[in-house]
C-alpha positions, 0 to 999 in steps of 0.5 A: 568541443563545446557541444561535447561538454554540453552533451556530457552535462546534459546526459549527466543531468538526465541520469541524476533526474532519472535516479531521483524520480525512480527513487521517489516513485519507489518511496511513494509506492512503499508509503501507499502500501503502508497506508493501505495496510493500515487502513485495511487493519482499521476497517477489519477491526471496526467493521468486524466489531460492528458485524459481531454486534449486529450478529448478537443483535440478531443478524445471521450474516454478521459472523460471515462478514466478520470472517470475510473482512478478516480474510481480506485483511490477511490477504492484503497483508500477504500481497503487500508483504512482497513489497516489504510492508509489515 
């Protein structure tokens, strides 16, 4: 009788820990996705500005790289939108 009570308590604890860890990992993934989306926006904004300035200064590929940064940012946002990141 003592073993069955111990086993029930052990299984209950395992289930609680499993739920807590699962919830933690889901929240962690969402936070990483938000940070990644914010970082990509900053890189696209600052990098695009620098490339436009370099294009005006005479670098022919500046507009091309501005477009690449913008498309990469849009694609990353689209991929992360499946995870609920806005």
